[in-house]
The first five atom37 places (N, CA, C, CB, O) and aatype in JSON, in Angstrom:
{
  "aatype": [12, 19, 4, 13, 10, 13, 9, 16, 14, 10, 0, 16, 9, 15, 7, 17, 10, 4, 10, 1, 7, 0, 19, 3, 8, 10, 8, 13, 15, 15, 1, 10, 6, 0, 19, 7, 10, 9, 0, 10, 16, 19, 0, 10, 13, 16, 9, 18, 10, 13, 17, 16, 10, 19, 15, 13, 1, 18, 8, 4, 1, 10, 18, 2, 6, 17, 1, 1, 16, 2, 5, 1, 19, 9, 10, 10, 9, 14, 11, 15, 19, 2, 19, 14, 15, 2, 5, 5, 15, 10, 10, 7, 10, 8, 15, 19, 11, 1, 2, 15, 11, 6, 16, 9, 19],
  "atom_mask": [
    [1, 1, 1, 1, 1],
    [1, 1, 1, 1, 1],
    [1, 1, 1, 1, 1],
    [1, 1, 1, 1, 1],
    [1, 1, 1, 1, 1],
    [1, 1, 1, 1, 1],
    [1, 1, 1, 1, 1],
    [1, 1, 1, 1, 1],
    [1, 1, 1, 1, 1],
    [1, 1, 1, 1, 1],
    [1, 1, 1, 1, 1],
    [1, 1, 1, 1, 1],
    [1, 1, 1, 1, 1],
    [1, 1, 1, 1, 1],
    [1, 1, 1, 0, 1],
    [1, 1, 1, 1, 1],
    [1, 1, 1, 1, 1],
    [1, 1, 1, 1, 1],
    [1, 1, 1, 1, 1],
    [1, 1, 1, 1, 1],
    [1, 1, 1, 0, 1],
    [1, 1, 1, 1, 1],
    [1, 1, 1, 1, 1],
    [1, 1, 1, 1, 1],
    [1, 1, 1, 1, 1],
    [1, 1, 1, 1, 1],
    [1, 1, 1, 1, 1],
    [1, 1, 1, 1, 1],
    [1, 1, 1, 1, 1],
    [1, 1, 1, 1, 1],
    [1, 1, 1, 1, 1],
    [1, 1, 1, 1, 1],
    [1, 1, 1, 1, 1],
    [1, 1, 1, 1, 1],
    [1, 1, 1, 1, 1],
    [1, 1, 1, 0, 1],
    [1, 1, 1, 1, 1],
    [1, 1, 1, 1, 1],
    [1, 1, 1, 1, 1],
    [1, 1, 1, 1, 1],
    [1, 1, 1, 1, 1],
    [1, 1, 1, 1, 1],
    [1, 1, 1, 1, 1],
    [1, 1, 1, 1, 1],
    [1, 1, 1, 1, 1],
    [1, 1, 1, 1, 1],
    [1, 1, 1, 1, 1],
    [1, 1, 1, 1, 1],
    [1, 1, 1, 1, 1],
    [1, 1, 1, 1, 1],
    [1, 1, 1, 1, 1],
    [1, 1, 1, 1, 1],
    [1, 1, 1, 1, 1],
    [1, 1, 1, 1, 1],
    [1, 1, 1, 1, 1],
    [1, 1, 1, 1, 1],
    [1, 1, 1, 1, 1],
    [1, 1, 1, 1, 1],
    [1, 1, 1, 1, 1],
    [1, 1, 1, 1, 1],
    [1, 1, 1, 1, 1],
    [1, 1, 1, 1, 1],
    [1, 1, 1, 1, 1],
    [1, 1, 1, 1, 1],
    [1, 1, 1, 1, 1],
    [1, 1, 1, 1, 1],
    [1, 1, 1, 1, 1],
    [1, 1, 1, 1, 1],
    [1, 1, 1, 1, 1],
    [1, 1, 1, 1, 1],
    [1, 1, 1, 1, 1],
    [1, 1, 1, 1, 1],
    [1, 1, 1, 1, 1],
    [1, 1, 1, 1, 1],
    [1, 1, 1, 1, 1],
    [1, 1, 1, 1, 1],
    [1, 1, 1, 1, 1],
    [1, 1, 1, 1, 1],
    [1, 1, 1, 1, 1],
    [1, 1, 1, 1, 1],
    [1, 1, 1, 1, 1],
    [1, 1, 1, 1, 1],
    [1, 1, 1, 1, 1],
    [1, 1, 1, 1, 1],
    [1, 1, 1, 1, 1],
    [1, 1, 1, 1, 1],
    [1, 1, 1, 1, 1],
    [1, 1, 1, 1, 1],
    [1, 1, 1, 1, 1],
    [1, 1, 1, 1, 1],
    [1, 1, 1, 1, 1],
    [1, 1, 1, 0, 1],
    [1, 1, 1, 1, 1],
    [1, 1, 1, 1, 1],
    [1, 1, 1, 1, 1],
    [1, 1, 1, 1, 1],
    [1, 1, 1, 1, 1],
    [1, 1, 1, 1, 1],
    [1, 1, 1, 1, 1],
    [1, 1, 1, 1, 1],
    [1, 1, 1, 1, 1],
    [1, 1, 1, 1, 1],
    [1, 1, 1, 1, 1],
    [1, 1, 1, 1, 1],
    [1, 1, 1, 1, 1]
  ],
  "atom_positions": [
    [[16.32, 5.63, -4.49], [16.75, 6.77, -5.28], [16.62, 6.46, -6.77], [18.2, 7.14, -4.92], [16.25, 7.33, -7.56]],
    [[16.93, 5.23, -7.15], [16.83, 4.84, -8.56], [15.37, 4.92, -9.02], [17.39, 3.41, -8.77], [15.08, 5.41, -10.11]],
    [[14.46, 4.45, -8.18], [13.03, 4.53, -8.54], [12.6, 5.98, -8.69], [12.16, 3.83, -7.49], [11.88, 6.33, -9.62]],
    [[13.05, 6.82, -7.76], [12.69, 8.24, -7.83], [13.22, 8.88, -9.11], [13.24, 8.99, -6.6], [12.5, 9.64, -9.77]],
    [[14.47, 8.57, -9.47], [15.06, 9.14, -10.68], [14.41, 8.59, -11.95], [16.56, 8.87, -10.71], [14.43, 9.24, -12.99]],
    [[13.83, 7.41, -11.86], [13.16, 6.82, -13.02], [11.71, 7.29, -13.14], [13.2, 5.31, -12.92], [11.24, 7.59, -14.24]],
    [[11.01, 7.36, -12.02], [9.57, 7.68, -12.05], [9.32, 9.17, -12.23], [8.91, 7.21, -10.76], [8.32, 9.54, -12.85]],
    [[10.18, 10.04, -11.73], [9.96, 11.48, -11.85], [9.87, 11.95, -13.3], [11.08, 12.23, -11.15], [8.91, 12.64, -13.64]],
    [[10.81, 11.6, -14.17], [10.66, 12.02, -15.56], [9.44, 11.39, -16.24], [11.91, 11.68, -16.35], [8.79, 12.02, -17.07]],
    [[9.14, 10.13, -15.89], [7.97, 9.49, -16.48], [6.68, 10.19, -16.09], [7.9, 8.02, -16.07], [5.8, 10.4, -16.92]],
    [[6.56, 10.56, -14.82], [5.37, 11.26, -14.36], [5.27, 12.64, -15.01], [5.38, 11.38, -12.83], [4.18, 13.07, -15.38]],
    [[6.39, 13.31, -15.14], [6.39, 14.65, -15.75], [6.0, 14.59, -17.22], [7.77, 15.29, -15.61], [5.15, 15.36, -17.67]],
    [[6.6, 13.68, -17.95], [6.28, 13.55, -19.38], [4.84, 13.1, -19.58], [7.23, 12.57, -20.07], [4.15, 13.6, -20.47]],
    [[4.38, 12.15, -18.75], [2.99, 11.69, -18.86], [2.01, 12.81, -18.57], [2.75, 10.52, -17.9], [1.01, 12.97, -19.28]],
    [[2.28, 13.59, -17.54], [1.4, 14.72, -17.22], [1.39, 15.75, -18.34], [0.0, 0.0, 0.0], [0.34, 16.29, -18.68]],
    [[2.55, 16.03, -18.89], [2.63, 17.0, -19.99], [1.87, 16.5, -21.21], [4.11, 17.28, -20.36], [1.15, 17.27, -21.85]],
    [[2.02, 15.21, -21.54], [1.29, 14.66, -22.69], [-0.22, 14.68, -22.46], [1.75, 13.23, -22.97], [-0.98, 14.97, -23.38]],
    [[-0.65, 14.38, -21.25], [-2.09, 14.42, -20.95], [-2.63, 15.84, -21.09], [-2.36, 13.89, -19.53], [-3.71, 16.04, -21.64]],
    [[-1.89, 16.83, -20.59], [-2.35, 18.21, -20.7], [-2.35, 18.68, -22.15], [-1.47, 19.13, -19.86], [-3.25, 19.41, -22.57]],
    [[-1.34, 18.27, -22.92], [-1.32, 18.62, -24.36], [-2.52, 18.01, -25.08], [0.01, 18.15, -25.02], [-3.14, 18.65, -25.93]],
    [[-2.83, 16.77, -24.74], [-4.0, 16.12, -25.33], [-5.29, 16.81, -24.93], [0.0, 0.0, 0.0], [-6.21, 16.93, -25.73]],
    [[-5.36, 17.27, -23.68], [-6.56, 17.98, -23.21], [-6.73, 19.29, -23.97], [-6.48, 18.24, -21.7], [-7.85, 19.65, -24.33]],
    [[-5.64, 20.0, -24.21], [-5.71, 21.25, -24.97], [-6.16, 20.98, -26.4], [-4.34, 21.97, -24.96], [-6.99, 21.71, -26.95]],
    [[-5.62, 19.93, -27.01], [-6.03, 19.58, -28.38], [-7.5, 19.21, -28.43], [-5.18, 18.42, -28.91], [-8.2, 19.6, -29.37]],
    [[-7.99, 18.46, -27.45], [-9.4, 18.08, -27.43], [-10.3, 19.29, -27.19], [-9.66, 17.02, -26.35], [-11.42, 19.34, -27.7]],
    [[-9.83, 20.26, -26.42], [-10.63, 21.47, -26.22], [-10.75, 22.26, -27.52], [-10.01, 22.34, -25.12], [-11.8, 22.86, -27.78]],
    [[-9.71, 22.27, -28.34], [-9.76, 22.98, -29.62], [-10.71, 22.3, -30.61], [-8.37, 23.07, -30.23], [-11.29, 22.97, -31.46]],
    [[-10.87, 21.0, -30.5], [-11.77, 20.27, -31.4], [-13.15, 20.05, -30.78], [-11.16, 18.93, -31.78], [-13.93, 19.22, -31.25]],
    [[-13.44, 20.79, -29.74], [-14.74, 20.81, -29.04], [-15.18, 19.45, -28.5], [-15.79, 21.32, -29.98], [-16.38, 19.18, -28.42]],
    [[-14.26, 18.6, -28.13], [-14.63, 17.36, -27.44], [-14.25, 17.53, -25.97], [-13.92, 16.09, -28.08], [-13.2, 17.06, -25.52]],
    [[-15.13, 18.22, -25.25], [-14.85, 18.6, -23.87], [-14.8, 17.4, -22.91], [-15.91, 19.58, -23.4], [-14.07, 17.44, -21.92]],
    [[-15.53, 16.38, -23.19], [-15.55, 15.22, -22.29], [-14.17, 14.55, -22.23], [-16.62, 14.21, -22.75], [-13.69, 14.2, -21.16]],
    [[-13.54, 14.38, -23.38], [-12.2, 13.8, -23.4], [-11.19, 14.72, -22.73], [-11.77, 13.5, -24.85], [-10.28, 14.25, -22.05]],
    [[-11.34, 16.03, -22.91], [-10.43, 16.99, -22.29], [-10.55, 16.92, -20.76], [-10.72, 18.42, -22.78], [-9.53, 16.92, -20.06]],
    [[-11.77, 16.86, -20.26], [-11.98, 16.78, -18.82], [-11.39, 15.46, -18.29], [-13.49, 16.88, -18.47], [-10.79, 15.43, -17.21]],
    [[-11.57, 14.39, -19.03], [-11.01, 13.1, -18.63], [-9.49, 13.13, -18.56], [0.0, 0.0, 0.0], [-8.89, 12.59, -17.64]],
    [[-8.86, 13.78, -19.55], [-7.4, 13.87, -19.54], [-6.89, 14.77, -18.41], [-6.91, 14.4, -20.89], [-5.86, 14.49, -17.81]],
    [[-7.62, 15.84, -18.12], [-7.23, 16.71, -17.0], [-7.37, 15.95, -15.68], [-8.1, 18.0, -16.98], [-6.52, 16.07, -14.8]],
    [[-8.45, 15.18, -15.53], [-8.64, 14.38, -14.32], [-7.53, 13.33, -14.2], [-10.02, 13.7, -14.33], [-7.04, 13.06, -13.1]],
    [[-7.15, 12.75, -15.32], [-6.06, 11.78, -15.31], [-4.74, 12.42, -14.89], [-5.91, 11.14, -16.69], [-3.96, 11.82, -14.15]],
    [[-4.49, 13.64, -15.36], [-3.28, 14.36, -14.98], [-3.26, 14.66, -13.48], [-3.16, 15.66, -15.78], [-2.25, 14.47, -12.82]],
    [[-4.38, 15.12, -12.96], [-4.48, 15.42, -11.53], [-4.27, 14.15, -10.71], [-5.85, 16.06, -11.2], [-3.56, 14.17, -9.7]],
    [[-4.89, 13.04, -11.13], [-4.72, 11.78, -10.41], [-3.27, 11.3, -10.47], [-5.66, 10.7, -11.0], [-2.73, 10.82, -9.48]],
    [[-2.65, 11.45, -11.63], [-1.26, 11.04, -11.79], [-0.34, 11.8, -10.85], [-0.82, 11.24, -13.23], [0.49, 11.19, -10.16]],
    [[-0.46, 13.11, -10.81], [0.41, 13.91, -9.95], [0.08, 13.71, -8.47], [0.29, 15.38, -10.31], [0.98, 13.77, -7.63]],
    [[-1.18, 13.48, -8.14], [-1.55, 13.22, -6.75], [-0.92, 11.91, -6.27], [-3.08, 13.17, -6.59], [-0.37, 11.85, -5.17]],
    [[-1.02, 10.87, -7.09], [-0.42, 9.59, -6.73], [1.09, 9.7, -6.65], [-0.82, 8.5, -7.73], [1.7, 9.12, -5.76]],
    [[1.7, 10.43, -7.58], [3.14, 10.61, -7.57], [3.59, 11.33, -6.29], [3.59, 11.4, -8.81], [4.56, 10.91, -5.65]],
    [[2.91, 12.4, -5.92], [3.27, 13.14, -4.71], [3.07, 12.29, -3.46], [2.46, 14.42, -4.61], [3.88, 12.34, -2.53]],
    [[1.99, 11.52, -3.43], [1.73, 10.64, -2.3], [2.84, 9.58, -2.19], [0.35, 9.96, -2.44], [3.35, 9.32, -1.1]],
    [[3.22, 8.97, -3.32], [4.28, 7.97, -3.32], [5.6, 8.59, -2.85], [4.45, 7.37, -4.72], [6.33, 7.97, -2.07]],
    [[5.91, 9.79, -3.32], [7.14, 10.47, -2.93], [7.16, 10.73, -1.43], [7.31, 11.78, -3.71], [8.17, 10.49, -0.77]],
    [[6.07, 11.23, -0.9], [5.99, 11.52, 0.54], [6.13, 10.25, 1.37], [4.67, 12.2, 0.87], [6.9, 10.23, 2.34]],
    [[5.4, 9.2, 1.02], [5.46, 7.96, 1.79], [6.86, 7.34, 1.7], [4.41, 6.96, 1.28], [7.39, 6.86, 2.7]],
    [[7.44, 7.35, 0.52], [8.77, 6.78, 0.33], [9.82, 7.57, 1.11], [9.13, 6.76, -1.16], [10.69, 6.98, 1.75]],
    [[9.74, 8.88, 1.07], [10.69, 9.73, 1.8], [10.58, 9.51, 3.31], [10.45, 11.2, 1.46], [11.59, 9.37, 3.99]],
    [[9.35, 9.48, 3.81], [9.16, 9.27, 5.25], [9.67, 7.89, 5.68], [7.69, 9.42, 5.62], [10.26, 7.76, 6.75]],
    [[9.44, 6.87, 4.86], [9.9, 5.52, 5.18], [11.43, 5.49, 5.25], [9.39, 4.51, 4.13], [11.99, 4.93, 6.2]],
    [[12.09, 6.07, 4.27], [13.55, 6.02, 4.26], [14.16, 6.89, 5.37], [14.07, 6.47, 2.9], [15.22, 6.55, 5.9]],
    [[13.53, 8.0, 5.71], [14.0, 8.8, 6.85], [13.87, 8.02, 8.14], [13.22, 10.12, 6.95], [14.78, 8.05, 8.97]],
    [[12.77, 7.34, 8.33], [12.56, 6.55, 9.53], [13.57, 5.4, 9.59], [11.11, 5.99, 9.58], [14.12, 5.1, 10.65]],
    [[13.81, 4.76, 8.46], [14.78, 3.68, 8.4], [16.19, 4.18, 8.71], [14.75, 3.01, 7.02], [16.93, 3.52, 9.44]],
    [[16.56, 5.33, 8.18], [17.87, 5.92, 8.44], [18.01, 6.29, 9.92], [18.09, 7.16, 7.56], [19.05, 6.03, 10.52]],
    [[16.99, 6.9, 10.5], [17.05, 7.28, 11.92], [17.18, 6.05, 12.81], [15.81, 8.08, 12.31], [17.9, 6.09, 13.81]],
    [[16.49, 4.98, 12.47], [16.6, 3.74, 13.24], [18.01, 3.18, 13.12], [15.57, 2.71, 12.75], [18.59, 2.74, 14.12]],
    [[18.56, 3.18, 11.92], [19.93, 2.7, 11.73], [20.92, 3.56, 12.51], [20.29, 2.7, 10.24], [21.81, 3.03, 13.17]],
    [[20.76, 4.87, 12.45], [21.66, 5.78, 13.13], [21.58, 5.61, 14.65], [21.34, 7.22, 12.75], [22.59, 5.69, 15.35]],
    [[20.38, 5.36, 15.14], [20.18, 5.2, 16.59], [20.82, 3.9, 17.09], [18.69, 5.21, 16.93], [21.31, 3.86, 18.22]],
    [[20.82, 2.86, 16.29], [21.31, 1.57, 16.76], [22.74, 1.25, 16.35], [20.43, 0.49, 16.25], [23.32, 0.31, 16.9]],
    [[23.35, 1.99, 15.43], [24.67, 1.61, 14.92], [25.72, 2.69, 15.01], [24.54, 1.19, 13.51], [26.68, 2.67, 14.23]],
    [[25.6, 3.6, 15.91], [26.58, 4.67, 15.96], [27.29, 4.75, 17.3], [25.91, 5.98, 15.67], [27.57, 5.85, 17.79]],
    [[27.59, 3.64, 17.89], [28.34, 3.63, 19.15], [29.81, 3.46, 18.82], [27.84, 2.47, 20.11], [30.23, 2.45, 18.25]],
    [[30.59, 4.46, 19.16], [32.01, 4.45, 18.84], [32.8, 4.68, 20.12], [32.36, 5.53, 17.77], [32.48, 5.58, 20.9]],
    [[33.83, 3.88, 20.34], [34.73, 4.06, 21.49], [36.1, 4.38, 20.93], [34.77, 2.78, 22.41], [36.62, 3.66, 20.08]],
    [[36.68, 5.44, 21.4], [38.02, 5.83, 21.0], [39.0, 5.32, 22.04], [38.14, 7.37, 20.82], [38.96, 5.74, 23.2]],
    [[39.87, 4.4, 21.64], [40.85, 3.83, 22.55], [42.18, 4.55, 22.35], [41.0, 2.3, 22.33], [42.72, 4.57, 21.24]],
    [[42.68, 5.13, 23.42], [43.96, 5.83, 23.39], [45.0, 4.88, 23.96], [43.91, 7.19, 24.19], [44.82, 4.37, 25.07]],
    [[46.09, 4.64, 23.24], [47.09, 3.7, 23.75], [47.75, 4.24, 25.01], [48.15, 3.41, 22.68], [47.93, 5.45, 25.17]],
    [[48.12, 3.32, 25.9], [48.79, 3.72, 27.15], [50.19, 4.21, 26.85], [48.83, 2.54, 28.16], [50.91, 3.64, 26.03]],
    [[50.55, 5.27, 27.52], [51.88, 5.82, 27.36], [52.71, 5.42, 28.58], [51.84, 7.36, 27.19], [52.19, 5.36, 29.69]],
    [[53.98, 5.15, 28.37], [54.83, 4.74, 29.48], [55.17, 5.91, 30.39], [56.11, 4.11, 28.96], [55.55, 5.68, 31.54]],
    [[55.04, 7.15, 29.92], [55.41, 8.33, 30.71], [54.27, 8.84, 31.58], [55.87, 9.42, 29.79], [54.51, 9.71, 32.42]],
    [[53.05, 8.35, 31.41], [51.9, 8.86, 32.15], [51.73, 8.04, 33.42], [50.62, 8.82, 31.29], [51.62, 6.81, 33.34]],
    [[51.71, 8.68, 34.6], [51.48, 7.94, 35.86], [50.09, 7.31, 35.87], [51.64, 8.88, 37.08], [49.19, 7.76, 35.16]],
    [[49.92, 6.25, 36.67], [48.68, 5.5, 36.69], [47.49, 6.33, 37.16], [48.83, 4.28, 37.57], [46.37, 6.11, 36.7]],
    [[47.71, 7.3, 38.09], [46.58, 8.13, 38.54], [46.12, 9.06, 37.43], [46.97, 8.93, 39.78], [44.93, 9.39, 37.38]],
    [[47.01, 9.5, 36.56], [46.61, 10.35, 35.43], [45.93, 9.53, 34.34], [47.82, 11.09, 34.86], [45.08, 10.05, 33.62]],
    [[46.29, 8.26, 34.21], [45.64, 7.4, 33.23], [44.16, 7.25, 33.53], [46.31, 6.04, 33.19], [43.33, 7.26, 32.61]],
    [[43.81, 7.12, 34.8], [42.4, 6.99, 35.15], [41.66, 8.29, 34.9], [42.25, 6.56, 36.62], [40.48, 8.27, 34.54]],
    [[42.34, 9.44, 35.08], [41.7, 10.73, 34.79], [41.49, 10.92, 33.29], [42.54, 11.88, 35.36], [40.51, 11.53, 32.86]],
    [[42.42, 10.4, 32.5], [42.31, 10.53, 31.05], [41.38, 9.49, 30.44], [43.68, 10.43, 30.42], [41.11, 9.54, 29.24]],
    [[40.92, 8.57, 31.23], [40.04, 7.54, 30.7], [40.8, 6.44, 30.0], [0.0, 0.0, 0.0], [40.26, 5.8, 29.09]],
    [[42.04, 6.19, 30.4], [42.86, 5.19, 29.74], [42.74, 3.81, 30.39], [44.3, 5.62, 29.74], [43.42, 2.87, 29.99]],
    [[41.87, 3.69, 31.39], [41.7, 2.4, 32.03], [40.88, 1.47, 31.13], [41.01, 2.56, 33.41], [40.25, 1.92, 30.16]],
    [[40.92, 0.2, 31.45], [40.23, -0.77, 30.57], [38.73, -0.52, 30.59], [40.54, -2.23, 31.02], [38.14, -0.19, 31.62]],
    [[38.12, -0.69, 29.42], [36.7, -0.43, 29.23], [36.04, -1.71, 28.76], [36.46, 0.73, 28.22], [36.56, -2.39, 27.87]],
    [[34.87, -2.05, 29.36], [34.11, -3.2, 28.87], [33.56, -2.86, 27.5], [32.97, -3.58, 29.86], [33.07, -1.75, 27.28]],
    [[33.62, -3.79, 26.58], [33.11, -3.55, 25.23], [31.79, -4.27, 25.04], [34.12, -4.0, 24.17], [31.65, -5.44, 25.39]],
    [[30.85, -3.55, 24.48], [29.57, -4.11, 24.11], [29.68, -4.61, 22.66], [28.42, -3.06, 24.27], [30.45, -4.05, 21.88]],
    [[28.94, -5.62, 22.31], [29.05, -6.17, 20.95], [28.59, -5.19, 19.88], [28.24, -7.45, 20.85], [28.96, -5.35, 18.72]],
    [[27.8, -4.2, 20.23], [27.3, -3.23, 19.26], [28.25, -2.06, 19.05], [25.95, -2.72, 19.69], [28.0, -1.2, 18.21]],
    [[29.34, -2.02, 19.8], [30.23, -0.89, 19.74], [31.33, -1.11, 18.72], [30.84, -0.61, 21.1], [31.76, -2.23, 18.48]],
    [[31.77, -0.02, 18.12], [32.83, -0.07, 17.12], [34.09, 0.55, 17.7], [32.41, 0.65, 15.82], [34.04, 1.64, 18.26]],
    [[35.19, -0.14, 17.56], [36.46, 0.37, 18.06], [37.14, 1.13, 16.94], [37.37, -0.77, 18.58], [37.31, 0.61, 15.84]],
    [[37.52, 2.37, 17.23], [38.17, 3.22, 16.23], [39.58, 3.5, 16.66], [37.4, 4.53, 16.03], [40.31, 4.2, 15.96]]
  ]
}
């Protein structure tokens, strides 16, 4: 996120400066430099969009993998002295084997 917040304004300002330079070069009839600056702007934004897409997809995949492997939660309800033993088994109050990946809440 820090890279995204840092690179986005830099890419925007760089693209704006390149386009301003291209407009100035077009007014002074140096078309070759203007075309070069426009090509540079297009390349800059293409690379920026590609980086954003790849970075976003990577972090989404990483988050989904984390969510898939680290979200096992077991809710343990304390035994009550007033509940008969047959009702405890219906309520799921019997002892449960714990897996090392599970979190007790």
